[in-house]
C-alpha positions as CSV (number, residue, x, y, z in Angstrom):
1,M,7.1,5.0,17.8
2,A,4.0,3.2,16.5
3,F,3.1,3.1,12.9
4,E,0.1,5.2,12.0
5,L,-2.6,5.1,9.4
6,P,-1.9,8.0,7.1
7,P,-4.9,10.2,6.2
8,L,-6.1,10.0,2.6
9,P,-4.6,12.9,0.6
10,Y,-8.1,13.4,-1.0
11,D,-11.7,12.9,-0.2
12,Y,-13.1,9.3,-0.2
13,A,-15.2,10.1,-3.2
14,A,-12.3,11.6,-5.3
15,L,-11.7,8.5,-7.4
16,E,-15.3,7.9,-8.4
17,P,-16.6,6.5,-10.7
18,V,-13.5,4.3,-11.0
19,I,-13.3,3.5,-7.2
20,D,-16.4,4.2,-5.3
21,T,-16.6,5.7,-1.8
22,P,-17.5,2.5,0.0
23,T,-14.6,0.7,-1.5
24,M,-12.2,3.5,-0.5
25,H,-13.6,3.3,3.1
26,L,-13.1,-0.5,3.1
27,H,-9.5,-0.3,1.9
28,H,-8.4,2.7,3.9
29,D,-10.4,2.4,7.2
30,G,-10.6,-1.4,7.1
31,H,-7.7,-3.1,5.3
32,H,-5.0,-0.4,5.7
33,A,-5.9,0.3,9.3
34,A,-5.7,-3.5,10.1
35,Y,-2.3,-3.7,8.5
36,V,-1.1,-0.9,10.7
37,K,-2.7,-2.3,13.9
38,N,-1.2,-5.8,13.2
39,L,2.2,-4.5,12.3
40,N,2.3,-2.5,15.6
41,A,1.2,-5.6,17.5
42,A,3.9,-7.8,15.8
43,L,6.6,-5.3,16.7
44,E,5.3,-4.5,20.2
45,K,8.1,-6.4,22.0
46,H,10.8,-5.5,19.5
47,S,11.6,-1.9,20.1
48,D,14.8,-2.1,18.0
49,W,12.5,-2.5,14.9
50,Q,9.7,-0.1,15.9
51,N,11.5,3.2,15.0
52,R,12.6,2.2,11.5
53,P,10.8,3.2,8.4
54,V,8.6,0.3,7.1
55,E,10.6,0.2,3.9
56,D,13.8,-0.4,5.9
57,I,12.1,-3.1,7.9
58,L,11.0,-4.8,4.7
59,R,14.4,-4.4,3.0
60,H,15.9,-6.3,6.0
61,I,13.0,-8.7,6.5
62,N,15.4,-11.7,6.9
63,S,16.9,-10.1,9.9
64,V,13.5,-9.6,11.6
65,P,13.0,-12.2,14.4
66,E,11.6,-15.4,12.8
67,S,8.7,-15.5,15.3
68,I,7.2,-12.3,13.9
69,R,8.7,-12.3,10.4
70,T,5.6,-13.4,8.5
71,A,3.3,-11.0,10.4
72,V,5.8,-8.2,9.8
73,R,6.2,-9.1,6.1
74,N,2.5,-9.4,5.4
75,N,1.3,-6.4,7.5
76,G,4.3,-4.2,6.8
77,G,4.0,-4.9,3.1
78,G,0.3,-4.2,3.2
79,H,0.9,-0.9,5.0
80,A,3.7,0.1,2.6
81,N,1.7,-0.8,-0.5
82,H,-1.5,1.0,0.6
83,T,0.5,4.1,1.6
84,M,2.1,4.2,-1.9
85,F,-1.3,3.5,-3.5
86,W,-3.0,6.5,-1.9
87,K,-0.1,8.7,-3.1
88,I,-0.1,7.6,-6.7
89,M,-3.9,7.6,-7.3
90,K,-5.6,10.9,-8.1
91,S,-8.8,12.3,-9.3
92,R,-9.0,12.4,-13.1
93,G,-5.5,10.7,-13.2
94,G,-4.4,8.0,-15.3
95,G,-4.6,7.8,-19.1
96,A,-2.6,5.8,-21.5
97,P,0.9,4.9,-20.4
98,T,4.0,5.8,-22.4
99,G,7.5,4.3,-22.9
100,K,8.3,0.6,-22.2
101,I,4.9,0.0,-20.5
102,A,3.0,1.3,-23.6
103,D,5.2,-0.9,-25.8
104,A,4.6,-4.0,-23.7
105,L,0.8,-3.3,-23.8
106,Q,0.9,-3.2,-27.6
107,N,1.9,-6.9,-27.5
108,L,-1.3,-7.5,-25.5
109,G,-3.6,-5.8,-27.8
110,G,-3.0,-2.2,-26.7
111,F,-4.0,-0.1,-23.7
112,D,-7.7,-0.1,-24.4
113,S,-7.8,-3.9,-24.6
114,F,-5.8,-4.1,-21.4
115,R,-8.0,-1.6,-19.6
Protein backbone atom coordinates (compact mmCIF):
# COMPACT_ATOMS: atom_id res chain seq x y z
CA MET A 1 0.00 0.00 0.00
CA ALA A 2 1.55 3.25 -1.10
CA PHE A 3 1.15 6.44 0.89
CA GLU A 4 -1.16 8.97 -0.73
CA LEU A 5 -1.42 12.73 -0.75
CA PRO A 6 -4.54 13.52 1.27
CA PRO A 7 -6.91 16.07 -0.21
CA LEU A 8 -7.18 19.40 1.53
CA PRO A 9 -10.18 19.46 3.86
CA TYR A 10 -11.05 22.92 2.52
CA ASP A 11 -10.55 25.08 -0.55
CA TYR A 12 -7.05 26.39 -1.35
CA ALA A 13 -8.32 29.93 -0.69
CA ALA A 14 -9.89 29.11 2.69
CA LEU A 15 -6.99 30.45 4.76
CA GLU A 16 -6.67 33.79 2.98
CA PRO A 17 -5.53 36.42 3.79
CA VAL A 18 -3.21 34.69 6.26
CA ILE A 19 -2.02 32.04 3.77
CA ASP A 20 -2.71 32.84 0.14
CA THR A 21 -3.86 30.42 -2.54
CA PRO A 22 -0.51 30.15 -4.37
CA THR A 23 1.25 29.30 -1.09
CA MET A 24 -1.33 26.60 -0.35
CA HIS A 25 -0.83 25.10 -3.82
CA LEU A 26 2.95 25.18 -3.34
CA HIS A 27 2.81 23.44 0.02
CA HIS A 28 0.09 20.90 -0.79
CA ASP A 29 0.64 20.11 -4.47
CA GLY A 30 4.39 20.71 -4.36
CA HIS A 31 6.05 20.05 -1.01
CA HIS A 32 3.58 17.59 0.47
CA ALA A 33 3.21 15.68 -2.80
CA ALA A 34 7.00 15.39 -3.04
CA TYR A 35 7.24 14.04 0.52
CA VAL A 36 4.70 11.33 -0.35
CA LYS A 37 6.41 10.45 -3.64
CA ASN A 38 9.85 10.27 -2.02
CA LEU A 39 8.60 8.27 0.98
CA ASN A 40 7.02 5.72 -1.35
CA ALA A 41 10.24 5.54 -3.39
CA ALA A 42 12.33 4.98 -0.25
CA LEU A 43 10.06 2.17 0.92
CA GLU A 44 9.61 0.61 -2.53
CA LYS A 45 11.81 -2.41 -1.80
CA HIS A 46 10.81 -2.73 1.85
CA SER A 47 7.28 -4.12 1.85
CA ASP A 48 7.45 -4.85 5.57
CA TRP A 49 7.39 -1.08 6.19
CA GLN A 50 4.95 -0.04 3.46
CA ASN A 51 1.74 -1.04 5.23
CA ARG A 52 2.42 0.70 8.53
CA PRO A 53 1.00 4.10 9.42
CA VAL A 54 3.59 6.81 8.92
CA GLU A 55 3.46 7.65 12.65
CA ASP A 56 4.40 4.05 13.47
CA ILE A 57 7.29 4.14 11.03
CA LEU A 58 8.59 7.35 12.55
CA ARG A 59 8.13 6.01 16.07
CA HIS A 60 10.38 3.08 15.12
CA ILE A 61 12.75 5.03 12.85
CA ASN A 62 15.84 3.41 14.37
CA SER A 63 14.59 0.03 13.13
CA VAL A 64 14.18 1.24 9.54
CA PRO A 65 17.05 -0.03 7.35
CA GLU A 66 19.94 2.39 7.63
CA SER A 67 20.22 2.72 3.85
CA ILE A 68 16.80 4.43 3.68
CA ARG A 69 16.48 5.82 7.21
CA THR A 70 17.29 9.44 6.38
CA ALA A 71 14.94 9.50 3.39
CA VAL A 72 12.17 7.88 5.44
CA ARG A 73 12.70 10.23 8.39
CA ASN A 74 12.76 13.38 6.24
CA ASN A 75 9.96 12.48 3.85
CA GLY A 76 7.83 10.55 6.33
CA GLY A 77 8.18 13.43 8.77
CA GLY A 78 7.26 15.96 6.10
CA HIS A 79 4.23 13.89 5.13
CA ALA A 80 3.09 13.48 8.76
CA ASN A 81 3.64 17.16 9.58
CA HIS A 82 1.79 18.45 6.53
CA THR A 83 -1.10 16.03 7.09
CA MET A 84 -1.44 17.33 10.64
CA PHE A 85 -1.07 20.92 9.44
CA TRP A 86 -4.00 20.62 7.01
CA LYS A 87 -6.20 19.20 9.77
CA ILE A 88 -5.47 21.84 12.42
CA MET A 89 -5.72 24.89 10.17
CA LYS A 90 -9.14 26.34 9.45
CA SER A 91 -10.78 29.37 7.98
CA ARG A 92 -11.25 32.09 10.58
CA GLY A 93 -9.49 29.85 13.10
CA GLY A 94 -6.90 30.80 15.60
CA GLY A 95 -7.18 33.53 18.12
CA ALA A 96 -5.30 34.03 21.32
CA PRO A 97 -4.15 30.84 23.03
CA THR A 98 -5.11 29.90 26.57
CA GLY A 99 -3.48 27.98 29.39
CA LYS A 100 0.24 27.31 29.61
CA ILE A 101 0.93 28.62 26.10
CA ALA A 102 -0.76 31.92 26.92
CA ASP A 103 1.22 32.14 30.17
CA ALA A 104 4.49 31.49 28.34
CA LEU A 105 3.69 34.13 25.74
CA GLN A 106 3.18 36.69 28.50
CA ASN A 107 6.89 36.29 29.25
CA LEU A 108 7.59 37.24 25.63
CA GLY A 109 5.48 40.37 25.62
CA GLY A 110 2.07 38.78 25.11
CA PHE A 111 0.26 37.18 22.19
CA ASP A 112 0.00 40.35 20.09
CA SER A 113 3.76 40.91 20.25
CA PHE A 114 4.38 37.27 19.43
CA ARG A 115 2.02 37.37 16.46
